[in-house]
C-alpha positions in Angstrom: 105.9 107.5 109.3 104.3 105.6 106.5 103.1 107.9 103.8 99.9 105.8 103.3 97.1 105.9 105.8 94.7 103.1 105.1 91.1 102.2 106.3 88.7 99.6 105.2 87.3 101.6 102.3 89.7 104.5 102.1 93.4 105.3 101.6 95.2 108.6 101.8 98.8 108.8 100.5 100.8 111.9 101.4 103.2 112.4 98.5 104.7 115.8 99.4 103.8 118.4 102.0 101.4 119.8 99.4 100.2 116.8 97.5 97.9 114.1 98.8 96.3 111.1 97.0 92.7 110.4 98.0 91.2 107.0 97.3 87.9 105.3 98.1 86.8 101.8 97.1 83.8 100.0 98.8 85.7 96.7 98.3 88.9 98.1 99.8 91.0 97.4 96.7 93.5 100.1 95.9 95.6 100.6 92.9 99.4 100.7 93.2 100.2 100.3 89.5 100.7 103.3 87.2 97.7 104.7 85.4 97.2 106.5 82.1 97.9 109.8 84.0 100.2 108.8 86.9 103.5 107.0 86.7 105.2 107.6 90.0 103.9 108.3 93.5 107.1 107.6 95.4 108.8 110.9 95.7 108.9 113.7 98.2 109.7 113.5 101.9 106.6 114.9 103.7 106.4 115.7 107.3 103.2 114.0 108.6 101.1 114.0 111.8 98.2 111.5 111.9 95.4 112.0 114.5 92.7 109.4 115.1 89.3 110.0 116.7 89.6 113.5 117.9 87.0 116.3 118.1 84.5 114.2 116.2 86.8 113.4 113.3 87.7 109.8 112.4 91.0 110.9 111.0 93.2 114.0 110.6 96.3 114.2 108.5 98.5 117.3 109.1 101.4 118.4 106.9 103.2 121.8 106.7 101.0 122.4 103.6 97.5 121.2 104.6 95.3 119.7 107.3 92.9 116.9 106.1 89.8 116.0 108.1 87.8 112.8 107.5 84.6 112.1 109.4 84.0 108.6 108.2 81.5 107.2 105.7 81.4 107.8 101.9 83.5 110.8 100.7 81.3 113.9 100.5 81.6 117.6 101.3 80.6 117.1 104.9 82.8 114.0 105.5 86.1 115.0 103.8 87.6 118.5 103.7 91.0 120.1 103.8 92.4 123.3 105.2 95.2 124.7 103.1 98.2 126.6 104.5 99.0 128.5 101.3 95.4 129.3 100.3 94.4 132.5 98.6 90.7 132.3 98.7 88.9 135.5 99.5 86.6 133.9 102.1 88.3 130.8 103.5 91.1 128.3 103.0 89.0 125.1 103.1 88.4 122.7 100.2 85.4 120.4 100.4 85.4 117.1 98.5 83.3 117.3 95.3 82.9 121.0 95.3 84.2 122.7 92.1 86.9 125.4 92.3 85.6 128.5 90.5 89.0 130.2 90.4 90.7 127.4 88.4 93.1 128.8 85.8 91.9 126.2 83.3 93.9 123.6 81.3 93.2 122.6 77.8 90.8 120.7 75.5 90.9 117.7 73.2 90.6 119.6 70.0 89.8 123.0 68.4 88.0 121.2 65.5 85.5 123.7 63.9 86.2 126.3 66.6 85.5 129.9 65.6 86.6 131.6 68.8 86.6 130.4 72.4 85.6 126.9 73.5 85.2 125.5 77.0 88.5 124.3 78.6 88.9 121.5 81.2 90.4 122.4 84.5 94.1 122.4 85.1 95.9 121.8 88.4 96.4 125.6 89.1 93.9 127.9 90.8 94.1 131.4 92.1 92.7 130.0 95.4 95.9 128.0 95.8 94.5 124.5 95.7 92.9 122.1 93.3 91.8 118.5 92.9 92.8 116.3 89.9 90.4 113.3 89.4 92.1 110.2 88.1 89.2 107.8 88.8 88.5 107.0 85.2 92.1 106.6 84.2 93.0 103.0 83.2 95.7 101.0 85.0 98.9 100.4 83.1 100.2 96.8 82.9 103.9 97.2 82.4 104.6 93.5 81.8 102.4 93.5 78.7 102.6 97.2 77.8 98.8 97.3 77.9 96.0 99.1 79.8 93.2 97.8 81.9 90.0 99.7 82.6 89.2 100.2 86.3 86.0 99.4 88.2 83.2 102.0 88.3 82.4 103.6 91.7 85.9 104.1 92.9 87.5 107.5 93.8 91.1 108.2 93.0 92.3 111.7 92.9 95.2 114.1 93.8 94.8 117.2 95.9 97.3 120.0 95.1 97.9 122.6 97.8 100.8 124.6 96.5 99.3 128.0 96.9 100.4 130.3 94.0 103.7 128.6 93.6 102.5 127.4 90.2 105.9 126.2 89.0 106.4 124.1 92.1 103.0 122.5 91.5 103.9 121.9 87.8 107.3 120.4 88.7 105.7 117.9 91.1 102.9 117.2 88.6 105.6 116.1 86.2 107.2 114.0 88.9 103.8 112.4 89.4 102.9 111.9 85.8 106.3 111.7 84.0 108.5 114.4 82.3 107.9 116.0 79.0 110.2 114.2 76.5 112.9 116.1 74.6 111.6 116.7 71.1 113.8 116.5 68.0 115.5 119.8 67.1 114.1 119.8 63.6 110.5 120.0 65.0 111.3 123.5 66.3 111.6 124.9 62.7 109.0 125.9 60.2 106.5 123.2 59.0 104.7 123.2 55.7 101.4 121.4 55.7 98.4 121.5 53.4 95.4 119.3 52.6 95.9 119.4 48.9 96.4 116.9 46.0 100.0 117.7 45.3 101.8 115.9 42.6 105.4 114.7 43.1 106.9 117.3 40.7 104.6 120.0 41.9 105.6 119.5 45.5 109.3 119.5 44.7 108.8 122.8 42.8 107.1 124.3 45.8 109.9 123.3 48.2 112.5 124.5 45.6 110.6 127.9 45.5 110.9 128.2 49.3 114.6 127.4 49.0 115.1 130.0 46.2 113.5 132.7 48.4 115.6 131.7 51.4 112.5 130.7 53.4 113.5 127.8 55.7 111.2 124.8 55.9 112.3 122.0 58.2 109.3 119.7 58.1 107.2 118.6 55.1 103.8 117.2 56.0 101.8 115.3 53.3 98.1 115.3 54.1 95.4 112.9 52.9 96.2 112.6 49.2 99.6 110.9 49.6 97.6 107.7 49.7 94.8 106.2 47.6 91.5 108.0 48.3 89.4 106.8 45.4 88.8 103.2 46.5 86.1 100.7 45.3 82.8 101.4 47.1 82.8 97.9 48.6 85.7 98.8 50.8 84.0 101.9 52.3 85.6 105.4 52.6 89.0 106.3 51.3 89.7 108.4 54.4 91.9 105.6 55.7 94.9 104.6 53.6 98.4 103.3 53.6 99.2 102.8 49.9 100.9 105.5 47.9 98.8 107.2 45.3 101.0 106.5 42.3 99.0 108.8 40.0 100.3 111.7 42.1 103.5 110.2 43.5 104.9 107.8 41.0 108.2 107.5 42.7 107.6 108.2 46.4 111.0 106.9 47.6 112.7 109.3 45.2 110.6 112.2 46.6 111.4 111.3 50.2 115.1 111.0 49.4 115.0 114.4 47.6 113.3 116.0 50.6 115.8 114.6 53.0 118.7 115.9 50.9 117.0 119.3 50.9 117.1 119.3 54.7 113.5 118.4 55.5 111.9 115.7 57.6 108.7 114.1 56.4 105.4 113.3 58.1 102.4 111.5 56.5 98.8 112.0 57.6 96.9 108.8 58.6 93.3 108.3 59.6 93.5 104.7 61.0 89.9 104.0 62.0 88.9 101.8 59.0 91.7 99.3 59.6 93.7 97.5 56.9 91.7 96.6 53.9 92.3 94.3 50.9 93.2 97.1 48.4 96.3 98.1 50.4 99.7 97.0 49.2 100.5 95.8 52.8 97.3 93.7 53.1 98.7 90.2 52.0 101.3 90.4 54.8 98.9 91.7 57.3 96.3 89.0 56.5 98.9 86.3 56.8 100.2 87.5 60.1 96.7 88.0 61.5 95.3 84.8 60.1 92.7 86.5 58.0 91.0 85.0 54.9 92.6 87.0 52.1 90.4 85.4 49.5 87.3 86.8 51.2 89.2 90.1 51.7 88.6 90.0 55.5 89.3 93.3 57.0 92.0 93.7 59.7 89.9 95.8 62.1 91.6 98.7 63.8 92.2 97.5 67.4 95.3 98.7 69.3 94.1 96.8 72.4 94.9 93.6 70.5 98.6 92.9 70.8 98.7 90.8 67.6 97.1 93.5 65.5 99.3 96.1 67.1 102.5 94.2 66.1 101.3 93.9 62.5 100.1 97.5 62.4 103.6 98.7 63.1 105.7 95.9 61.5 103.7 95.4 58.3 102.1 98.8 57.7 104.1 101.6 59.2 107.7 100.4 59.4 108.0 99.7 55.6 106.9 103.3 54.9 109.4 104.6 57.4 112.1 102.6 55.7 111.1 104.5 52.5 111.8 107.7 54.3 108.8 108.7 56.5 110.2 110.3 59.7 107.1 110.4 61.8 103.3 110.2 61.6 100.4 112.7 61.9 97.7 110.6 63.7 94.5 112.3 62.6 92.0 110.5 64.8 88.5 112.0 64.5 86.3 109.1 65.5 85.8 110.1 69.2 86.4 107.9 72.3 85.8 104.3 73.1 82.5 102.6 72.2 82.0 101.3 75.8 83.5 101.9 79.2 85.2 98.4 78.9 87.5 99.8 76.3 90.1 102.5 76.2 90.0 105.7 74.2 91.6 104.8 70.8 93.2 108.2 70.7 95.1 107.5 73.9 96.3 104.1 72.6 97.4 105.7 69.3 99.4 108.3 71.1 101.0 105.9 73.5 102.0 103.2 71.1 103.0 105.4 68.2 105.2 107.6 70.4 106.8 104.5 72.0 107.5 103.0 68.6 108.9 106.3 67.3 111.2 106.7 70.3 112.5 103.1 69.9 113.4 103.8 66.2 115.0 107.2 66.9 117.4 106.7 69.8 114.9 107.5 72.4 113.7 110.8 70.9 110.3 110.1 69.4 107.7 112.3 67.7 104.1 112.1 66.8 101.5 114.7 65.8 98.1 113.9 67.4 95.2 115.3 69.4 95.2 115.7 73.2 93.8 112.6 75.0 93.6 113.9 78.6 96.0 114.5 81.5 99.3 112.6 81.0 99.2 113.3 77.2 102.3 115.5 77.6 104.4 112.3 77.5 103.5 111.9 73.8 104.4 115.1 72.0 103.3 116.8 69.8 99.7 118.0 70.1 97.6 118.8 66.9 94.9 121.2 68.0 92.5 120.6 65.2 90.7 122.2 62.3 89.9 125.8 63.2 87.9 128.3 61.2 89.9 131.0 59.5 88.8 134.1 61.5 90.1 136.7 63.8 88.1 135.1 66.6 90.0 131.9 66.2 93.3 133.7 66.2 92.4 135.7 69.3 91.7 132.5 71.3 94.8 130.6 70.4 97.4 132.4 72.5 95.2 132.0 75.7 94.5 128.4 74.7 98.2 127.7 74.4 99.1 129.5 77.6 96.6 127.7 79.8 97.7 124.2 78.5 100.8 124.6 80.7 98.4 124.3 83.7 97.9 120.6 82.9 101.5 120.1 81.7 100.7 120.1 78.0 103.4 122.3 76.5 103.8 121.3 72.8 100.7 122.4 71.0 100.9 122.6 67.2 98.1 124.7 65.7 96.9 125.0 62.1 98.7 128.4 61.7 96.6 130.6 59.5 93.5 128.6 60.3 92.2 125.5 58.5 89.0 126.1 56.7 86.2 128.5 55.6 86.8 132.2 56.3 87.9 134.5 53.5 91.1 135.9 52.0 92.8 138.3 54.5 96.5 139.0 54.2 96.6 140.8 57.5 95.0 137.9 59.4 97.3 135.4 57.8 100.4 137.5 58.7 99.4 138.1 62.3 98.6 134.4 62.7 102.0 133.5 61.3 103.7 136.0 63.7 102.0 134.2 66.6 103.0 130.9 65.1 106.7 131.9 65.2 106.3 132.7 68.9 104.3 129.5 69.7 105.6 126.1 70.5 105.3 124.7 66.9 105.0 126.7 63.8 103.0 124.6 61.3 101.4 126.4 58.5 98.3 124.6 57.3 95.1 125.0 55.2 92.2 123.0 53.8 91.7 121.4 50.4 90.7 124.7 48.7 92.4 126.0 45.6 92.6 129.5 47.1 93.6 128.9 50.7 97.3 128.1 50.4 99.5 129.9 52.9 102.5 130.6 50.6 103.7 134.1 51.5 103.8 135.1 47.8 100.0 134.7 47.7 99.7 138.0 49.5 100.5 141.6 48.6 104.1 142.7 49.0 104.0 144.1 52.6 102.4 140.9 53.9 104.7 138.7 51.9 107.8 140.5 53.2 106.7 140.3 56.8 105.8 136.6 56.6 109.1 135.8 55.0 111.0 137.8 57.6 109.2 136.0 60.5 109.7 132.6 59.0 113.5 133.3 58.8 113.3 134.6 62.4 111.9 131.3 63.6 114.9 129.5 62.1 117.3 132.1 63.6 115.8 131.4 67.0 116.4 127.6 66.9 119.3 127.6 69.4 117.1 129.6 71.8 114.1 127.3 71.2 116.1 124.1 71.6 117.5 125.3 74.9 113.9 125.9 76.1 113.1 122.4 74.8 115.8 121.0 77.1 114.6 123.1 80.0 111.0 121.8 79.6 112.3 118.2 79.6 114.6 118.5 82.6 113.2 121.3 84.7 109.5 121.2 83.7 109.5 124.9 82.6 107.2 125.4 79.6 108.4 127.2 76.5 105.1 129.2 76.6 104.6 130.1 80.2 101.8 132.1 81.8 102.8 135.4 83.3 101.3 134.5 86.7 103.9 131.7 87.2 106.5 134.5 87.8 104.1 137.2 89.1 101.4 135.3 91.0 100.4 138.3 93.1 100.1 140.8 90.2 96.6 141.4 89.0 97.8 142.2 85.5 99.5 138.8 85.2 96.0 137.3 85.1 94.2 140.0 83.2 96.4 140.0 80.1 95.2 136.6 78.9 97.0 136.6 75.6 100.4 137.6 77.0 103.1 135.1 77.9 106.8 134.4 78.4 108.4 132.7 75.5 111.5 130.8 76.7 113.6 132.3 79.5 114.1 135.9 78.2 111.1 136.9 75.9 107.7 138.4 76.8 105.2 138.2 73.9 101.9 139.9 73.4 100.5 138.8 69.9 98.3 141.1 67.9 95.1 139.2 67.3 92.7 141.9 65.9 92.8 143.9 62.6 94.3 147.4 62.4 92.3 150.5 63.2 91.2 153.0 60.6 93.3 156.0 61.9 96.7 154.7 62.8 96.7 151.8 60.2 98.5 149.7 62.8 97.3 146.7 64.8 97.6 146.8 68.6 97.4 144.8 71.7 97.4 145.7 75.4 100.7 144.9 77.1 101.6 144.7 80.8 105.4 145.0 81.4 106.5 143.9 84.9 109.0 146.0 86.8 112.3 146.4 85.2 113.9 147.9 82.1 112.8 146.4 78.8 113.7 146.6 75.2 111.4 145.8 72.2 113.2 142.8 70.6 112.3 143.8 67.1 112.3 147.6 67.1 115.0 148.0 69.9 113.0 150.8 71.5 113.3 151.0 75.3 110.4 150.7 77.8 110.2 151.0 81.6 108.2 148.3 83.3 105.5 148.4 85.9 103.1 149.7 83.3 100.1 148.8 81.1 99.8 150.3 77.7 98.5 149.7 74.2 101.4 148.6 71.9 100.8 149.6 68.2 102.8 147.8 65.5 102.8 147.8 61.7 102.4 144.6 59.9 106.2 144.1 59.9 106.4 143.9 63.7 105.0 142.3 66.8 105.3 143.3 70.5 108.1 141.1 71.8 110.1 142.4 74.8 113.3 141.4 76.6 114.9 142.8 79.7 118.1 144.7 79.6 121.0 142.2 80.0 119.2 139.6 78.0 121.3 137.4 75.7 119.4 135.8 72.8 121.5 133.2 71.0 120.6 132.8 67.3 121.8 131.1 64.1 122.3 133.7 61.4 122.4 131.1 58.7 118.7 130.3 58.4 119.0 127.7 55.6 121.2 125.4 57.7 119.7 122.0 58.2 117.8 122.2 61.5 119.0 118.9 62.9 122.6 120.0 62.6 124.2 122.2 65.2 125.2 125.5 63.6 128.7 126.4 62.7 128.1 130.1 63.5 126.2 131.6 66.4 125.1 135.3 66.8 124.7 136.5 70.3 122.2 139.4 70.5 123.1 141.4 73.6 120.6 143.9 75.0 122.9 146.2 76.9 122.1 148.1 80.1 122.7 145.4 82.7 124.9 142.3 83.3 123.5 139.2 81.7 123.8 135.4 81.7 122.6 132.6 79.5 123.2 128.9 79.3 122.9 127.5 75.7 122.0 123.8 75.7 122.5 121.8 72.5 121.9 118.2 71.8 122.6 115.6 69.1 120.4 112.7 70.0 121.0 112.1 73.7 124.4 113.8 73.7 124.5 117.3 75.3 126.7 120.3 75.2 126.4 123.5 77.2 127.8 127.0 76.6 127.7 129.5 79.4 127.6 133.1 78.2 128.3 136.1 80.5 127.8 139.7 79.6 129.7 142.2 81.6 127.9 145.5 80.9 130.4 147.9 82.5 133.2 146.8 80.2 130.9 145.8 77.3 132.5 142.4 77.2 131.1 138.9 76.5 132.8 135.8 77.9 131.8 132.2 77.6 132.9 128.7 78.6 131.9 125.4 76.9 131.1 122.0 78.3 131.1 119.5 75.4 132.1 116.1 76.7 130.8 114.3 73.6 132.4 116.8 71.1 129.1 117.5 69.3 129.7 121.2 68.7 131.2 121.9 65.3 134.9 122.4 65.2 136.0 126.0 64.7 132.6 127.3 65.6 132.4 131.1 65.1 130.6 133.2 67.8 129.7 136.7 66.8 128.2 139.5 68.9 125.5 142.1 68.2 125.3 144.7 71.1 122.0 146.5 71.0 121.9 149.9 72.7 118.7 151.9 72.2 119.3 155.2 70.3 117.3 158.3 71.1 116.8 159.2 67.5 115.0 155.9 67.0 111.9 157.1 68.9 111.7 160.2 66.6 111.9 157.9 63.5 109.2 155.8 65.0 107.0 158.8 65.7 107.5 160.1 62.1 106.6 156.7 60.7 103.4 156.4 62.7 102.3 159.9 61.9 103.2 159.5 58.2 100.7 156.6 57.7 98.0 157.9 60.1 94.9 159.1 58.4 94.7 162.6 60.0 95.1 166.1 58.8 98.6 167.2 57.7 98.6 170.2 60.0 97.8 168.0 63.0 100.6 165.7 62.1 103.0 168.6 62.0 101.8 169.9 65.3 102.1 166.5 67.1 105.6 165.9 65.6 107.0 169.3 66.5 105.6 169.2 70.0 107.2 165.7 70.6 110.6 166.9 69.3 110.6 170.2 71.1 113.3 171.0 73.6 110.6 172.0 76.0 109.0 168.5 75.8 107.5 167.1 79.0 105.5 163.9 79.3 102.7 165.7 81.2 102.5 168.5 78.7 102.4 166.1 75.7 99.8 163.9 77.3 97.7 167.0 77.9 98.0 167.8 74.2 96.9 164.2 73.3 93.9 164.5 75.6 92.5 167.2 73.2 92.3 164.5 70.4 89.1 162.7 69.8 90.5 159.6 68.2 91.3 156.9 70.9 93.8 155.0 68.7 95.7 158.1 67.8 96.0 159.1 71.4 97.1 155.6 72.4 99.8 155.1 69.8 101.4 158.4 70.6 101.1 157.8 74.4 103.1 154.6 73.9 105.9 156.7 72.4 105.7 159.1 75.4 106.6 156.0 77.6 109.4 155.2 75.2 110.8 158.8 75.4 110.5 158.7 79.2 112.7 155.6 79.1 115.4 157.6 77.4 115.1 160.4 79.9 115.5 158.0 82.7 118.0 155.8 80.9 120.4 153.6 82.8 
């Protein structure tokens, strides 16, 4: 049967058993071209029954996933509604057109500019009720023959009804089939980024990068903010916020700097604010004026207008490409001027993202990159996302994990935050360190700060314990590059986000929804960032953790935990709650200063013993792929692997080393001693608590009873966590 059911003013398209397109146009004109959001509607093989004029309904459409009723007339709650087979609503399984879904799991937002804590989020396609509607009515049509967009008439309805129940990954997979896959991002983007709004000099910037090198702190991307270009321009030209001409007073030999940075293993991005167009003081202006037919003698401005194909060609060919030929690898598109001026024009941010990403992909063998703000559903096709200028505060940090997690619900997986916060706030080494730790376990780790003499995020700006922790975690990010790039490939091919909500895997578990800052990081890690300052008694930071059923090991401390539990995880500034299941294989690069776009000569496989394990490492050089299949046989403590490398991109004579991690019972006593040592409590109480824990007569119940006599909540909680750990040893596999 035809998937499209058409009337004079309506059209329903059944895309899958669980996905229906809903259209209404008083003129009976329906859009078959792609839109900003949607690129393909011709997939799936739904089973459809269509019923006309029965029981007072003009039309019924029945699939295994839903039953649509249409009573004729304009779409409204009483004329169009759908019963959902996989619904989870408390009261009913019926959706009414135009009625909001209060149990939506949220999506994301355009920007976090000036955010100091939570901001409102737009809806995603996921809901605890099991169904949701995505409105595409205001999305422009895409004209493939001219690579341009056309706004659509007002008064139409064009949307997509998702009825996947709580099979969230299936909904996301089909969302990507509908809207296009997430591109593969370059390997180097997964390393550490250095970014700062600051008037660096050429020699000063090289000294800074050399200092990172000397300290063995890997930086893979150098971002030059505003002051790379001229900012003090004659008043007649307006603001110096837009610029494309090197500031030679700061960077007298820019090509030499870019060459040096490339030789040092770094890629380079420049910040641009393009709103003011191309003005007469720019080095590129004569060529732009000639190609656009402007009166150069009158210094006629080339107005920024990416809807104009002629301007677009000059914008790339005459302005950006020459800078790329000097050594600029990609652009940070810092658009802050809002949306379109009228409904007859498109959002300039969308056009920037679309055309810049396309241009980048053409010039880099199909693997493009930009850094720009989110412009609505479908933006996942143009990675990466710049989340904006946040306030430096604990409230900002506490919101960012949740903000990153929910973005998966609208397919937006590659957020890049200003790690450490952008502006205002005050000096706080603990906050900076906890934010960096989250950055290491977020999609993109881009340290950034504002144009303030005192706000630089260099680790050596902080006292020694903060510095050591920050440096350790920056090295850890580089070590994890093989693991991250495998997740990058999995996002591209399978639509599985690097940062994934817990409820994707545990949709019926209440805790999967309640622990809003906890998430899966790649295929094997569960992360719960610490986003609040330490308490006065234990001197540790903590976060509430839910561990699903299974046997877990803390990735950083190697302490064991039994799942199916909720507890407060306390960690010193040198650690963060990151858990892997027994049998997990984490593939790392032990040589952190390797160039990130080169495949490593040596791999270290971290094996968390206690169960058999499997892992497929995916590596790419451009569009060429290699896969290594690792298998851990726990009974014999043996690792085996096979390699598929048809294009021979893996380095010859690659060395594969193993680190087998088996929790040791004495480690929990060391951890107990460490926690009690720094706790601000009486020495006699420390001794009592330590001896009772180490006693041969120890029982979990007896020790918990002892802890219940304590008044301090944090002291009780930190020691209760270690009771769970000791129980894991007693019940060890």
